[in-house]
N, C-alpha and C positions, 0 to 999 in steps of 0.2 A: 461680508461686503452687501451693501444694498444695490440691487440690480433692477432696473426698469425694463420690462418686456412689453412690446406692443407689436401688433400686425398692422399693416397699411395696405389698403385695398386700391382698386382701380377707379373708384367713382370719383365724381366731382365733388369737392368738399367746399361748401359755402360759408362765408364768414358768419359767426354768431356769437353770442355771449354765453359762456359756459359758467356755472356755479356749482359749489359744493359747500354745503352748510352756509356759513356766512361769507365765504370768500368767493369773489366773482372776478372773471377775466373777460374783458370785452373785445370783441371783433377779431376773433381768431378763427382761421379756417381749419386748423388741425387741433383735434382734441388732445393729441399728445403733448402739444406745446402748451396748451391751456392747463392740462392737469399738472405738468412739471412746475408751471408758475404757482399753481395752488399749493402743492407740495412744498415748494420753496417757502411760500408765506407760513406754512405751518412747521417749518423748521426741518424739513426732510429733502436732502439733496442726494440723488443715487450717485454711486461710484461708477456705475457703467450703464449706459443705454443701449439696448439692442431692439432694433426694429426689423421685423421679419417681413420680407416682401417677395412676391413672385417677380419674374423678369418684367413682366408687363407693368406691375405696380410700381417698379423701381423707375422705368421709363416715364410713367405719367404722373407720379406724385412724389417721388423721392428726390430724384435730381433736379426735377422742375415741375412747375404746375402746368401740365399740358393744356388745361382747360382755360387758364387765365394767365397770360404772360406777365400781367402787372404784379402777381402774387408769386412769392417764392415757393419752391418745393419744400417738403418737410425737412431735409437735411439742413438747408439754408436756415429755415425758421428756427431749428434747434440751436444751430451755431450761433444765431443772433442773440440767444439767451445769455446774458453776461454771467450768470452764475454757473453755467455749464461749460466746462472746457471741451473743445471740439475733439479732443484726443479720446474722449470716453464714449463718443457717439459712434455705434456700429450698425452697419446694415448687412443682414444675411440674407442671401437669395435662398428661397425655399421652393420645392416642387409644387405643382398644382395640386397634387393629391387625387389624381384620377384614377389610380390603382393601388392595390396593396403595397406594392414595392415602394411607390412614392410616399405612402402614409408612413412606412417604416423609415424612410429617409428623413422625413419631416420629425419623426420621433428622435432619431439620433442627433439631428442638428439642434433641436431645443435642449435635449439632455446634455449635449456638449457644451452649453452655455451655463450650466448649473455646476457650480463648485461645492465643496464641503461647507456646510453651514451657511450658505447664502441666504439673504433676506430678499424674497422677490416681490416686487409691486408689478402687478400684471393688468395692463388695460386691454380689454377684450371688445372695445367699441366697434372696430372694423375687422372683427374676426369673421370670415365668410364660411357659410354652411357649417361643416363639421369642425372647424378650427377650435371654437371655444372649448367643445367637449374633448377634443384629443389634448388641447393645451392643459386642461384641468387634470386630465389623466397623467400626463407627463409630469406635470408639476407635483402632483401627489406622489407619484413614483420617486420623484426626486426628493421629497420629504422623507421617505423611507431609507432609500439607499444612500443618500448624501446628507441626510440630517438638515436639508434645507427648510426654510420657513416661508410660508406665503404670507407676507406681511400685509397685503392689501389686494383686492381686486375691484376694478372700476370699469364703469360702462357710461359713456357720454350718450344720453338719450335724446339725440337730435330729432328723431322721429316724433317726439311729443309736439313738435311745432308744426307738423303736417308734412306734405310732400315737398320735394325740392322746389317745384314750381311755386308752391304756396310761400315757401319761405323767402323765395327771391323777390316776392311782391311785398314782403314785410319791410318796414323801416328797421334799421339795425338795433334800435333801442327796444324793439319788441322781440327779438330773436334770442330769447333766454331759454336755454337748454340745460336741464339739470344733469350733473354727473352722479350717478347712482353708486353708493358703496356697497358692493356684494360680498365684502368680506365675511359677514356672519354667516354666509351659506358655505364657507369652506368648513364650518364646523360639521356640517352634514357628512363630509368625508370621515371625520373622526368618529361621529356618532355611528356611522354605517359600520366601520371597523369595530367599535366597541360593542355595539349591539350584536353583531355577528359572532364576536368572540365569547361574549357572554352566553349567547343562546347555544352555542356549539360546544363551549369548553367550561363554562361556569366561572370564567375569569373575568371579574368585575373591575380590575384595575383602571381601564380606560373610562369606563362609564363613571367611576368613582372620581377620577381626576376631573373629567368634564363637568360633572355635576358640581363639584366644589368650586370649580373656577366660574361656572355660570351663576351660582348663588352669589358669589362675590359681586358680580357684575349687576345682578338684579337688585341687590341691597344698595349699590351705588345709585341705580336708577331710582329706587324708592327714596333714597335720601335727598335727591334732587327735586322730588315732587313737593307740591304745595298742597298737601292733603291733610286731613285731621286723623285718619285712622292708621297712621304709619306703623304704630306698635303692632296692630292686628296683621298688617302686611308682613312685616319683619317676622313675626312669629310664624306666619303661615309657610313663609320661604324657608325658615329654618327647618321646617319638616322634611324638605328635600335633602338638606345636609344630613339630618339624622337617617333618612332612608339610605343614602349613599353609604354612610357609615355602617348601618346594620346589614346592608347587602355585603359589604366587604368583610365584616365580621364573619357572617355566616359562611362566605366563600372561604375565608381563612380557616375556620374551624373544620370545614369539610376536607379542604386540602390537606390539612395536618392531622386529620382523624382524631380530633379532641372530642372523644365520646361523651365525657361528662357534661360538655358544655352544649352538646346538639340541641336537645329539647328547648332549653331556655333561649338560645340563640335564634332558633327557627321561630319560636312563638313571639320573640321581641320583633323580628321582621315582619311577621304577619300583622301584628298590632300597628307597626309604623305604616305598612302598606294601606290598612284599613283607614288610618288617620289621613293619610294623603288623599286617598280617594274620596273620602268624605268632604274634605276641604276644597277639592278640585284644584289644589295648588299645583298639580302636576301640568296644568295648561301653561305655566311659566316656561316649561321645558318641553316643547312638542315632541323632540325625538324620543323622549322618555316614556311617552304614552304607551306605545306598543310593549315595551319592557315591562311597564307596570301591569298592564292587562295579563301578560304571560306570568308574571309573578303572583298576581291574585288568583289565577287559575292553579298554580302550583301550591301556594301556601294556604289556600282557602281550606285545604284538606287537613291542615295541622290542628290538633287539639289537645286534650289532656291525656289521650290514650298513648302511653310511651311506645307500645308495639307498633301502633299505626304509624306514628312519627317516625320510628325507625325505619320502616319499609318506604315511607315517602321520601326520606332522605336518600335511601339506597337507590330509589328510582332516579332521583335527581343525579346522582353519580352515573347512573346508566346512561341517562339522556345526554349527559356531558362528557362521556367517554372517559370517566374517572374510575376505571375498572378496579384498580388497585384499592383505591379508597373505599369503593362499594363493598368489595369483598371482605376487607378489614373491618369496616363498621358493621356489616351484616353479621359476621361472626361474633364480634364482641358484643353487639347488641343482644344477640340471641343469649349468650352467656349471661349477660345482666338480667335478661328477662326470666331465665331459668333460676338464677340466684334468687330474685325476688319471689318467684313462685315457690321455691323450696325453702324459704326461710333462711337464706344465706346472705352475707353482706357483699353486694355487688362491688364495694369499694375495697374489699379485702382481697389481695392477690391469692392467698391460699384457698379461699372460697371459689375463687374463678377458676383456679386450677383443679378443684374438685370437680366442677361441672365438665371441664375438658377431659378429665380422667373418666367420667361417666360416659361420655360419648365413645371413648376408646373401648371401654369394656362392654358397653352394649353392642358394640360392632364385632364382639368376639375375641377381643385382644386381651392378653393377661395384664392384671393390674400390676403396675410397677410398685416395687418394694417401698418406695417413699411414700405411697399412698395407703399403706396397709393400716396406718393409724386412723384413716378416715373410712374404713371399709364399711362400717355400720351405716354412715351417712350416704355413702356411694350406693350400698345395696337398696337403701330406702328409696332413693331417687329413681333408680333403675327399676324398681318394682313397681312404681306408680305408671300405670299404662298411659297416663295424660302427658308424660314426659317423652314418650317413646319417639313419636314423629320428629320433634324438634332434636332430640339427641342424634337420630339418624341423620337428619339434614345437617346438623352441626358437624359431624364427622366429614361429610362430603365437602362442605364449605372449607374445612380446616385443611384438606388436602390441596385444593386449588389455591387457596390464600397462601399456603407455605410455598408453592410453586412461583407464585408472582412476587411474593416478599423476599424470597431468597434468590431472586434474579435467574431462576431456572437452573441453578446449580444443584442438580439431583438427577436421579435416574428417570428416564423418559419424561423430560419436561414438555409441557403443553406448547403448542404454537401460539404466537400472538393473536391469531384470529379466533381462538375458542373462548376467550375470557369474556367477551360481550355476551355470547350465547349462555355461558355457564352462570354469569350474574343475573341474567334475565330469568333463567330457569329456576335459580335458587330463590329469587324474590318471589316468583309465581307460586313456588312450593310454599314458601313461608306464609304467603296469603292464604293458600288452600288450607294449610294447618289451622290458621286462625279461625277460618270459617267452619271447618270441620269439627273443631273442638267444641264438645257439648258444654264445657265450662266456659263461661265468658272470660274474654282476655283479661288477665289481671291487671288492674290499674292501681299503681302505687299511691297509697294515700298522701295527701300532703300534710306534713307535720310542721309544727312549730316548737322548737327546743327552747325551753325557758331557762336561760343562763342569767338569772336574776335572784336576788336574795329574799324575795317576797312572792306570794301568789299574784296571779293577775286578777283584775277586777272584772265583774260581770260585764260592764261595758267594753273592756279590752277583748275579752273572749268572744263577745258578739261581734265586734268589728273584725276580728281576726277570721272568724268563719265566713262572714258576708263579704267582706272586702278583699280579703287575701285567699279566700278558699281553702282555709285550714279545716283539716278533718280531725287531727289529733294533736294534743298538747303533751310534751314530754318534759317532766321535771328532772332537775338534777337529782342524782342519788343523795341520800341523806349525807354521807361523808363529803361528796363534793359541793354540796349546799353549804355546808359548814366551812369549807376552804373558801369558797367564793364570798362568803360573808365576812370572812376575817382575813383579808389580804394584809400581810404583815406590813407595817409602815417603816420598819427599819432595815428592809432588804432592797439592795440596788437591783438585783435581777430577779425576775419573777418565773423564769423558765422552769425551775424545779417544782415551785409551788403550784404551777398550773399544768404540769405535766399529765396528771391524771385526768384533768378536764379535757385536754387535747386528745387523749386516748379515748375518752368516753364519747367525743364528737366522732372520731374516726369509726368507732365501732358502731355507733347508732344512726348517725345522720348521712343522708345521701344528697347528692346533686339535686337542686331544686327545692330542697327543704328550706324552711325559714328558721331563723335563730333571733330570739328576743335577747339582746345583750345590753345589759346596764349594770354599772357598779363602779368600782375603783377605776380611775382614768386610764392608768397604765394597763391594767389587766383587761379592761375593755377594748382598748387598742390592739393588744395582742390577740384576743380572741377574735374581733372582727376581722383582722387581717388574716388569721387562720382559716375562718370560714370562707372569706372571698377566694382564697387560692383553691378552695375545694368545691366551688360552685354552690356553696350554701349562702342563702341571701340573709345578711344581718340587717336587723332593724332595731329602732328604738321608739318608745313611746313618747309622744309630745303631750304636754299638759297646758291647761289654762288656768291661771291662779286668780282666784276671786277673794278679795279681802272686805271683810265686814267689821265695822267698829259700832259698839253699843256703848253709849256714854251714860253712866249713872252719877249721882251726887258726888261720890268719892272715888270713882274708878272708871277706867276705860276698858272694855273687854273687846279684844281683837280676835276674829275668827278668820282662818285662812282655809279656803277650800280649793283643793287641786282637782280639776275635772280633765278626764282623758279627752284628747282631741283626735288624735290619728297615730298610725304607725308610719314611721319615715325611715326609708332605706339609708343605710350607711353608704356613701359614694365617694370613690376617689375623684379628684379634680381632673378633668380631661386635660 
């Protein structure tokens, strides 16, 4: 139900002409009546009108016009509107609000007029002193508890004409007062809630929704402009949408502890933040500016060092009270780091279990029988003194992480208040180990796996190193190269033929590695899909064909040259 709320004061209201946009209402004493006429022209008619008045305002301006007996009071003026049935016009007496008790009475009166999913049009022109602020608070509260919507907020700016005495001296045709649409400022409430939730919990859902909605509105405004550089403007604004998507993606990855995607997602967000800041497109959305500055401070720390990135993400969890996620990611991240440092595959569960077993044995516990087959590897890792500090820390984290992930169903569970301190201590310890370790922190080389039937060209190798930051190239093993080069044309399903290729990928490639995949269409599709699901970035080489013809007396010689242009990432359509 659409409801029209307004306050009526005790002042003398002089006839003037009110306008909103292209619609103008002439010679009206009451902004409420003028605004309702304008709304009617725009196709909006409320189902209920509620005018809040004090007893004095009721006597002076509601039932009559005490200042000019030739003019009607507001009630009569509203009843004279032929599109408004008198039965929907309501007057509610409110207290003056001179003390806290009366303020709460006023709160209850306004709240009592809001029903589930109402749409409220709010005129604040004659809201005296604190009333606009209180009304905003009440209506915003109603949005939360009753799912009501603030459809519009208006203010009749009579004071732009001057003092009451000055206006009286004007001819009526010059008494033109604008009605200001303050509805956009309602978004500030939503942004306040969204920013607060994001800064305190990491939940980006409200900001994501507001940004997406605002981008649509901005694009509509750009479409209506008569300018030459619309494409540039659209492209810049689209960066805000990408920013919101990447913020949500990072939050989702952290909330759900998707360890393999953490580095890539954080770096994508960092890149988008840099792009938005450089283009200054964030000025289109002023409430987003403080969030962007905070994000820049947070994500400016991220780089190619996986261990640093891990600790930065865990600090993000700590700052946003995501202790369970922080403990889980820290434990699993240290396991991944130790796997890489000790030449184990972080994507192989049995290898990760070996690291966990090392931390248990290093703590003085007996090695479980199921790990006896791995004793040589375990002894080698434990004997390396450079692993000791992290193995000790890993054992401590595992105990706390098990407590919180198993919901305290264990002997001597920790109290809820200790997890913040423990996570903070663990992060500090992990950083100190990093700094104290005489060996520089291991940085995993960026590799490109060549799932092609030929060697790459020198130009391709150069671009891969300079543009993608590739450190190593990994060729298919000879038997796999033969399989990839000879995809059987008479087989419907390629799963069995490609099984060894998939195993090779699982054994050697890690999240963040690149894979150059080209060949049989169906096989390429399957391998690309397999890589995407594991955080491996699949790309293909693009080329430019140059055709040259030489004509002799009796022949035409055609030469075709294929020149490498770039590597393009395989992408799913959004």
